[in-house]
C-alpha positions in Angstrom: 75.6 1.8 93.4 75.3 5.1 91.6 77.4 5.3 88.5 77.8 1.5 88.1 76.7 0.0 84.7 73.6 -1.9 84.7 73.7 -5.5 83.6 70.5 -6.2 81.7 70.7 -9.9 82.6 70.8 -8.9 86.3 67.9 -6.5 86.0 64.4 -7.8 86.9 62.3 -8.7 83.9 58.6 -9.1 83.5 57.5 -12.2 85.2 55.8 -14.8 83.0 54.3 -18.0 84.0 56.9 -20.8 84.3 56.8 -23.5 81.7 57.0 -27.1 82.7 59.7 -29.3 81.3 57.2 -31.3 79.4 55.8 -28.2 77.7 59.3 -27.1 76.7 60.1 -30.5 75.3 56.9 -30.6 73.3 57.7 -27.1 72.0 61.1 -28.2 70.8 60.0 -31.4 69.3 57.2 -29.7 67.5 59.7 -27.8 65.3 60.8 -29.4 62.0 63.7 -26.9 61.8 66.4 -26.6 64.4 65.1 -25.3 67.8 67.2 -24.7 70.9 66.3 -23.7 74.5 68.7 -21.1 75.8 69.2 -19.5 79.2 70.0 -15.9 79.8 73.8 -16.5 79.2 73.2 -18.1 75.9 73.9 -21.6 77.1 72.0 -24.4 75.5 69.5 -26.1 77.9 67.8 -28.4 75.4 67.5 -29.0 71.6 65.4 -31.0 69.2 67.2 -33.4 66.8 67.7 -30.9 63.9 69.3 -28.5 66.3 71.9 -31.0 67.5 74.2 -29.9 64.7 74.2 -26.4 66.1 75.0 -27.8 69.5 77.9 -29.9 68.1 79.2 -26.8 66.4 79.1 -24.7 69.6 80.7 -27.5 71.6 83.6 -27.7 69.0 84.4 -24.1 69.5 82.2 -22.4 67.0 82.6 -18.6 67.6 78.8 -18.0 67.7 77.6 -16.0 70.7 73.8 -15.5 71.2 74.2 -13.4 74.3 73.8 -10.0 72.5 70.5 -11.1 71.0 69.3 -12.5 74.3 70.1 -9.1 76.0 68.2 -7.3 73.2 65.2 -9.6 73.7 65.2 -9.0 77.5 65.1 -5.2 76.9 61.8 -5.6 75.2 62.9 -5.3 71.5 60.8 -8.4 70.7 61.9 -11.4 68.7 65.3 -10.8 67.1 66.5 -12.4 63.9 69.9 -13.0 62.3 71.8 -15.3 60.0 74.4 -17.7 61.1 76.6 -20.2 59.3 77.6 -23.4 61.1 80.5 -25.4 59.8 80.7 -29.1 60.6 83.8 -31.2 60.6 82.4 -33.8 58.2 79.3 -32.0 56.8 78.7 -29.1 54.5 78.1 -25.7 56.1 74.6 -25.0 57.5 73.1 -21.6 57.0 70.3 -20.6 59.3 68.0 -17.7 59.6 67.6 -17.5 63.4 64.8 -16.0 65.6 65.3 -15.7 69.4 62.0 -15.5 71.3 61.8 -14.7 75.1 59.9 -17.2 77.1 59.2 -17.4 80.8 62.4 -16.5 82.6 65.0 -17.7 82.4 64.3 -19.3 79.0 64.7 -18.2 75.4 63.7 -20.1 72.4 66.0 -20.1 69.3 64.2 -21.1 66.1 66.2 -21.7 63.0 65.2 -21.9 59.4 67.5 -23.8 57.1 68.3 -21.5 54.2 71.4 -23.4 53.1 69.9 -24.6 49.8 68.4 -21.2 49.0 71.6 -19.3 49.7 73.7 -21.9 47.8 71.3 -21.8 44.8 71.4 -18.0 44.9 75.2 -18.0 45.0 75.4 -20.6 42.3 73.0 -18.6 40.1 75.1 -15.5 40.5 78.3 -17.5 40.0 76.7 -19.2 37.0 75.7 -15.9 35.4 79.2 -14.5 35.9 80.7 -17.7 34.5 78.4 -17.6 31.5 79.2 -14.0 30.9 83.0 -14.8 31.1 82.6 -17.8 28.8 80.7 -15.7 26.3 83.3 -12.9 26.4 86.1 -15.5 26.2 84.6 -17.5 23.3 83.4 -14.7 21.2 84.3 -11.1 20.3 80.8 -9.8 21.1 77.3 -10.8 22.0 74.2 -9.1 20.6 70.4 -9.1 20.6 68.0 -7.9 18.0 64.5 -6.8 18.9 61.2 -7.3 17.0 61.9 -4.3 14.8 65.2 -5.9 13.5 67.5 -3.5 15.3 70.1 -4.0 17.9 68.8 -3.7 21.4 71.9 -5.0 23.0 75.6 -5.3 22.1 78.4 -6.3 24.5 79.5 -3.3 26.5 83.0 -3.3 24.9 81.4 -2.7 21.5 82.1 -4.5 18.2 84.0 -4.0 15.0 85.5 -0.7 16.2 82.0 0.7 17.1 81.0 1.6 20.6 78.0 -0.4 21.8 75.9 2.8 22.0 76.5 3.5 18.3 75.2 0.1 17.3 72.1 -0.1 19.5 69.1 1.1 17.6 70.7 0.4 14.2 69.8 -2.4 11.8 72.5 -5.1 11.4 72.1 -4.8 7.7 74.0 -1.5 7.9 77.1 -3.6 8.7 76.8 -6.0 5.8 79.2 -5.4 2.9 77.5 -4.1 -0.2 77.5 -6.7 -3.0 78.4 -9.4 -0.5 76.4 -12.4 0.8 72.7 -11.4 1.1 72.2 -13.6 4.2 71.6 -11.7 7.4 72.0 -14.1 10.4 71.2 -11.3 12.8 67.5 -11.5 12.0 67.4 -15.3 11.6 64.1 -17.1 12.1 65.9 -20.4 12.7 69.0 -21.5 14.7 72.2 -20.5 13.0 75.4 -22.5 13.7 78.7 -20.7 12.8 77.5 -18.9 9.7 80.2 -16.9 8.0 79.4 -13.4 6.9 81.5 -10.4 5.8 80.7 -7.0 7.3 82.3 -3.6 7.5 84.3 -2.2 10.5 84.0 1.4 11.8 87.1 2.3 9.7 85.5 1.0 6.5 87.7 -2.1 6.2 86.0 -5.5 5.9 85.8 -8.1 8.6 84.7 -11.8 8.5 82.5 -12.9 11.4 81.4 -16.4 12.5 77.9 -16.0 13.8 76.0 -18.3 16.0 72.4 -17.2 16.8 69.0 -18.4 18.0 65.6 -16.7 17.2 63.4 -15.4 20.1 59.7 -16.2 20.1 56.8 -14.9 22.1 54.3 -17.2 23.8 52.1 -17.3 20.7 55.1 -18.2 18.5 55.5 -14.7 17.0 59.1 -13.7 16.2 60.4 -11.1 18.6 64.1 -11.0 17.7 67.3 -13.0 17.9 70.3 -13.1 20.0 73.8 -14.6 19.5 77.5 -14.3 19.6 80.1 -13.3 16.9 83.7 -14.3 16.5 86.0 -12.2 14.3 88.0 -14.6 12.1 89.2 -12.0 9.6 92.8 -12.7 10.4 92.4 -16.4 9.9 90.5 -15.9 6.6 93.1 -13.5 5.3 95.9 -15.9 6.3 93.9 -18.7 4.5 93.5 -16.5 1.4 97.2 -15.5 1.5 98.2 -19.2 1.8 95.9 -20.1 -1.1 97.4 -17.4 -3.3 100.9 -18.5 -2.3 100.1 -22.0 -3.4 98.7 -20.7 -6.7 101.7 -18.6 -7.3 104.0 -21.6 -6.6 101.9 -23.7 -9.0 102.3 -21.0 -11.7 106.0 -20.6 -11.0 106.6 -24.3 -11.2 104.8 -24.4 -14.5 107.2 -21.7 -15.9 110.3 -23.4 -14.4 109.1 -26.8 -15.7 108.7 -25.4 -19.2 112.2 -23.9 -19.1 113.7 -27.1 -17.7 112.3 -29.2 -20.5 114.3 -27.3 -23.1 117.9 -28.1 -23.9 118.9 -25.3 -26.2 119.5 -22.1 -24.2 117.7 -19.9 -26.8 114.7 -22.2 -26.9 114.8 -22.1 -23.1 114.4 -18.3 -23.0 111.7 -18.3 -25.8 109.7 -20.8 -23.8 110.2 -18.8 -20.6 108.7 -15.7 -22.3 105.7 -17.7 -23.6 105.1 -19.5 -20.3 105.3 -16.2 -18.3 102.9 -14.4 -20.6 100.4 -17.3 -20.2 100.9 -17.6 -16.4 100.0 -14.0 -15.6 97.8 -13.2 -18.6 100.2 -10.7 -20.0 99.9 -9.4 -23.6 103.7 -9.8 -24.0 107.0 -10.5 -22.3 110.5 -9.5 -23.1 113.7 -11.1 -21.7 116.9 -9.1 -21.8 120.6 -9.9 -21.1 123.1 -7.4 -19.8 123.5 -5.3 -16.7 122.9 -1.8 -15.3 126.4 -0.6 -16.3 126.7 -1.8 -19.9 123.0 -1.8 -20.7 120.5 -4.5 -21.7 119.8 -6.1 -25.1 116.8 -8.2 -26.1 117.3 -12.0 -26.3 113.7 -13.4 -26.2 110.2 -11.9 -26.9 106.6 -13.0 -26.8 104.1 -10.5 -28.3 104.5 -7.2 -30.0 104.3 -4.0 -27.9 102.8 -0.7 -29.1 106.0 1.1 -28.0 109.5 -0.4 -27.7 110.8 2.8 -26.1 108.4 2.6 -23.1 109.6 -1.0 -22.4 113.3 -0.2 -22.8 113.0 2.9 -20.6 111.5 1.0 -17.8 114.1 -1.8 -18.1 116.9 0.7 -17.9 115.7 1.6 -14.4 115.8 -1.9 -12.8 118.2 -2.6 -10.0 119.5 -5.6 -8.1 117.3 -4.9 -5.1 114.6 -7.4 -6.2 112.0 -4.6 -6.6 109.4 -5.0 -9.3 109.0 -1.6 -11.1 105.7 -0.6 -12.8 104.7 2.1 -15.1 101.9 3.1 -17.5 102.9 4.8 -20.7 102.1 4.8 -24.4 98.9 2.7 -23.7 100.9 0.0 -21.9 100.7 -1.1 -18.3 104.2 -2.6 -17.6 106.1 -4.5 -14.9 109.9 -4.9 -15.0 112.4 -6.6 -12.7 116.1 -7.4 -12.8 117.2 -11.0 -13.1 119.9 -11.6 -10.4 122.6 -14.2 -10.2 124.8 -14.3 -7.1 123.8 -10.7 -6.1 124.7 -9.4 -9.6 122.3 -8.3 -12.3 122.7 -10.4 -15.5 119.5 -9.4 -17.3 115.9 -8.2 -16.9 112.3 -9.2 -17.7 109.5 -6.9 -18.7 105.8 -7.8 -19.1 103.0 -5.7 -20.4 99.3 -5.4 -20.9 97.0 -3.0 -22.6 96.6 -0.1 -20.2 92.8 -0.4 -20.6 92.8 -4.0 -19.4 93.0 -5.4 -15.9 95.5 -3.7 -13.5 98.4 -5.7 -12.2 97.6 -7.4 -8.8 100.0 -7.9 -6.0 100.2 -11.6 -6.9 101.2 -10.6 -10.5 104.0 -8.5 -9.1 105.2 -11.3 -6.8 105.1 -13.8 -9.7 107.0 -11.5 -12.0 109.7 -11.1 -9.3 109.9 -14.9 -8.7 110.2 -15.5 -12.5 112.9 -12.9 -12.7 114.9 -14.7 -9.9 114.6 -18.0 -11.8 115.5 -16.4 -15.1 118.7 -15.1 -13.5 119.8 -18.7 -13.3 118.6 -19.5 -16.9 120.5 -16.5 -18.2 123.7 -17.6 -16.4 123.2 -21.0 -18.0 122.8 -19.3 -21.4 126.1 -17.4 -20.8 127.9 -20.6 -19.7 126.6 -22.4 -22.8 127.9 -19.6 -25.0 131.3 -19.8 -23.2 131.5 -23.5 -23.6 130.3 -23.3 -27.2 132.9 -20.6 -27.9 135.6 -22.7 -26.3 134.6 -25.7 -28.4 134.5 -23.6 -31.6 137.3 -21.2 -31.3 141.1 -21.2 -31.1 142.3 -20.5 -27.6 145.1 -18.1 -28.7 143.6 -16.1 -31.5 139.9 -16.4 -30.8 139.3 -17.4 -34.4 137.1 -20.4 -35.4 138.8 -23.7 -35.0 139.0 -26.6 -37.5 135.9 -28.4 -36.3 133.7 -25.3 -36.3 134.9 -24.2 -39.7 134.6 -27.4 -41.6 131.7 -29.1 -39.7 129.4 -26.1 -39.1 130.2 -22.9 -40.9 131.6 -23.9 -44.3 128.8 -26.4 -45.1 126.2 -23.8 -44.2 127.8 -21.2 -46.5 128.1 -23.6 -49.4 124.4 -24.5 -49.0 123.5 -20.8 -49.2 125.8 -20.1 -52.2 123.3 -21.6 -54.6 121.3 -18.5 -54.4 121.8 -15.6 -56.9 125.1 -13.9 -56.3 126.5 -17.0 -54.6 130.0 -18.4 -55.0 133.2 -17.4 -53.3 136.7 -18.7 -52.6 138.4 -21.0 -50.1 141.8 -19.6 -49.2 144.5 -21.6 -47.3 147.2 -19.5 -45.7 150.4 -21.2 -44.4 153.2 -19.3 -42.7 156.7 -19.6 -44.1 159.7 -20.0 -41.8 157.5 -19.9 -38.6 159.5 -22.6 -36.8 162.6 -20.3 -36.8 160.6 -17.7 -34.8 160.0 -20.2 -32.0 163.5 -21.6 -32.2 165.3 -18.2 -32.1 162.9 -16.0 -30.1 160.9 -18.5 -28.1 157.3 -19.5 -28.0 156.0 -16.2 -26.7 157.4 -14.5 -29.8 155.8 -17.2 -31.8 152.4 -16.5 -30.2 152.9 -12.8 -30.9 153.6 -13.6 -34.5 150.4 -15.7 -34.8 148.4 -12.8 -33.3 149.9 -10.4 -35.8 148.9 -12.8 -38.6 145.3 -12.9 -37.2 145.2 -9.1 -37.2 146.4 -9.0 -40.9 143.8 -11.6 -42.0 141.0 -9.8 -40.1 142.0 -6.6 -41.9 141.5 -8.2 -45.3 138.2 -9.9 -44.6 134.7 -8.7 -44.2 132.1 -9.4 -41.4 130.4 -11.9 -43.8 133.6 -13.8 -44.4 134.9 -16.7 -42.3 138.3 -16.9 -40.7 139.8 -19.9 -38.8 143.0 -21.2 -37.5 143.4 -24.9 -38.4 146.3 -25.4 -36.0 150.0 -24.5 -35.8 150.8 -22.0 -38.5 147.9 -22.9 -40.8 144.9 -20.6 -41.4 141.9 -20.8 -43.7 139.5 -18.1 -45.1 136.1 -18.3 -46.8 135.5 -15.2 -48.9 131.7 -15.3 -49.2 129.9 -14.3 -52.4 133.0 -12.7 -53.9 133.6 -12.7 -57.7 136.8 -14.3 -58.9 138.5 -11.1 -60.0 137.8 -9.5 -56.6 139.2 -12.7 -55.0 142.5 -12.3 -57.0 142.8 -8.6 -55.9 142.0 -9.5 -52.2 144.5 -12.3 -52.1 147.2 -10.1 -53.7 146.7 -7.5 -51.1 146.8 -10.1 -48.3 150.0 -11.6 -49.7 151.6 -8.1 -49.9 150.7 -7.5 -46.2 153.0 -10.3 -45.2 155.8 -7.7 -45.3 154.5 -6.6 -41.9 155.6 -9.9 -40.5 159.2 -9.5 -41.5 160.4 -7.7 -38.3 159.1 -10.8 -36.3 161.3 -13.2 -38.3 163.7 -15.6 -36.7 166.2 -15.1 -39.5 166.1 -12.1 -41.9 167.6 -14.3 -44.6 164.5 -16.5 -44.3 161.8 -14.0 -43.4 158.4 -14.8 -42.0 155.8 -14.7 -44.8 152.7 -16.3 -46.4 152.1 -19.1 -48.8 148.5 -18.9 -50.2 146.5 -21.6 -51.9 143.1 -20.5 -53.4 140.2 -22.6 -54.7 137.6 -20.5 -56.5 134.1 -21.9 -56.0 131.3 -21.7 -58.6 127.9 -23.0 -57.5 127.1 -23.6 -61.2 129.7 -26.3 -61.2 128.7 -29.3 -59.2 131.4 -29.8 -56.6 131.3 -31.1 -53.1 133.0 -29.6 -50.1 135.7 -32.4 -50.1 136.7 -31.6 -53.6 136.8 -27.8 -52.9 139.0 -28.4 -49.8 141.3 -30.8 -51.8 141.8 -28.1 -54.5 142.7 -25.4 -52.0 145.1 -27.8 -50.2 146.8 -28.8 -53.5 147.2 -25.2 -54.5 148.9 -24.5 -51.2 151.4 -27.3 -51.6 152.1 -26.2 -55.1 153.3 -22.9 -53.7 155.3 -24.7 -51.1 157.0 -26.9 -53.7 157.9 -23.8 -55.7 159.8 -22.4 -52.8 157.3 -20.7 -50.6 156.0 -17.1 -50.5 153.7 -17.3 -53.5 150.1 -17.6 -54.5 148.3 -20.5 -56.4 144.7 -20.1 -57.6 142.7 -23.2 -58.6 139.7 -22.6 -60.8 136.5 -24.7 -60.6 135.7 -27.5 -63.1 139.4 -28.4 -63.8 140.3 -25.0 -65.3 143.9 -24.0 -65.5 145.3 -22.6 -62.3 147.0 -19.2 -61.8 150.3 -18.6 -60.0 151.9 -15.5 -58.7 
């Protein structure tokens, strides 16, 4: 009917001689690849054994429809080709390149060529190349290739060392090598290179460490035509390794300094050794250790070496603070470092090290070591102060602060007597005993007694020099050593001291029995052989002579059994 669509399969086609069944079977069996005989609706009429898999797939509902190709073949377009993938339930997918040929109506021949292996190999190759590329990118920072002229012909698209790939291509790898570094150039190797380490420069001028793995490229005749390889940037790891090695070295140096300090018992020896060990540890020309703080100032307690300028060192030390910073300065030909020595967040001293300004500059490690030593010295200086406090407590009277009996007779007086043999030697041992002191305590109480003793201490201190010795033996007994003082001056000084006892009268417990002094003196002449025991006995005897006379007087004992003097 007019206007109705025409069904190509219903249209008459060119009539070809009919094929016998035997001929069709022979045609199918003669194919090594799948071959199917189809009708005009795409139904399978017959197949050879290789084609049975297609039949099975179609019967199991495979969505393949050959009808459009059959229609196209009937319309005279000739053999039609296409690719089909057939999945099996228990077998791998089958990929065929298919040709549909028109035969005598109503038959069509489908010939298939198995391209499964080819397609799979192609896909595997593409996948392998992608995988290799991914592995190279993941296992290295960049890949490269050098041509016969020794210049980069390829660099990973993302570039390398801060350079864009285009900037490196055409340039020789030697341009990247650090000047003065390793002369090896693995980028132009003639033999396989396995993880060679080389230092190069980045685009910003900083240095980088690369691990290079490379293989040479050779032409058929064996001629070298370049090299290719991969690089891994291990700068961070190498810097960490170097930093760790330096930290271990600093720890070793610090331990040697601390060990040297710890081996000493005397605090002053401890500081002297610390100065020497620190100078040796950081190759300093000299070291100074100070005590004190930012408020009251610093004073020198130990030194190693002699600086060309004391003022330069002292000026730098005055600027140290408790913030653990190491200060540095160059002045007066000296290159100096200084740091505060902290203890419990307080500054108790400082350390200053120096070198000749023309020598090696201080490194970061030197600064760290100086700071670490300063921290340890803070503890040592505190120990020094504690030792001084303990020593002072063991040598001084708790109330007056004067030397006690042990310090006077066991340490100081023997030392002075040994020195008195030199020209101008001699002196006097003076015993001072308070008269009527018990009444002060009985009448006014022990606080008044302590005040009286402090007043006595003040009077005695007024009548002695810095070179003399003054001690409280206990209770109301005091002793003086008037060092290198001639006998006539001793007499004058003792008279003045005795007269000063009038200042004690207002503190008396009973004005009828006033507080005063009894003084026994033993003049010492180094020309007369006399031991300390004899000298002490003479001074003590002179004291009791005064007491037996009625207190408040002076008795002077002369050396060598000379006649004494009383007043």
